[in-house]
C-alpha positions, 0 to 999 in steps of 0.5 A: 500499499502506498503512504498517503498524506498525513491527515491534518484535520484534528491540527487545522480545527484545533489550531487555525485562529478564528478571526472573522475581522481579518477573514479567518474562519475555521469549522465549525465557524466556517460560513457557507459564503466562505466555503463558497468563495474558496471553491470559486477561488481554488479549482483543487476543492471538489467538495464543499465538505472539504474545506476545514479552514480559510482565510480570505480578502477582498478587494476592489482589483481582486480577492484571494487567500488559502484554503485548508484540506484534512492534507492540502493547502490551496491558494491563487496559484498553487496547492500544496501537501501540508506534510510537505510545509518545512517552514513559513516567513512573514514579510509585510504583506507576503506569506513565504511557505517552503515545501519539500518537493522531492529532497529540495525546498521549493517556496510558495508565496502569496500575497494577503490583505494586511501584515497581522494576516500574513504574521498570522498564516505564517505562525500557523504554517510554522506550527505546523511544520513542527507536527512530525511528519510520517517518514520522521517517525518509526515505522514499526513497533520497536525500542521507544524508551527515548520517547516521552510517555505521551509519545510512546503512547501515541506510537503503540497506537499508531502501530496498531492502527497500522495492523488493523489497516493491513488486515482490513486490506488483507480482507479486501483482497479476500474479497470479504469487504468491498473498497468502500468499507475498506476506506470508510474503516480506514479513513475512521482509523486514521482521524484517531490519530 
């Protein structure tokens, strides 16, 4: 099975700032109008329910912002995987986000309406970059003695979830469950991480 990008739903919902005066919205306080604007601005988002958080602004000569799904960030010019974010920097009304692209850093820059919005977004991306990446974590059960108690508990839970997903995959290959059942159960398990 191929490794899919890490799901950042819980991180986004708990850590993305809500400030309607600056244009920051996050579930559950995400207005339908903000979701509609995100769908119009960012063509990579197919389903309104995928939008977890947005920063939006409207100006006389256009609008812009950034929208977040479980695994990606979308802005006017591109999309990038959240797991690949390595650093962020605010510079006046610009946000620079460095993203890992096949071992090399690629810089995404987007313009926002106010410097305080740029600083807020950069802080959020910096916090996101500090979340352990899938490739940085041990892949199988092993000696977790060097980790904190909470980290060990999380790693053990992760190991059990991976074993369960592997078992579900075997059941799918044996024809005992449908692909839709497999994907639904896998998504439910991964949400627990």
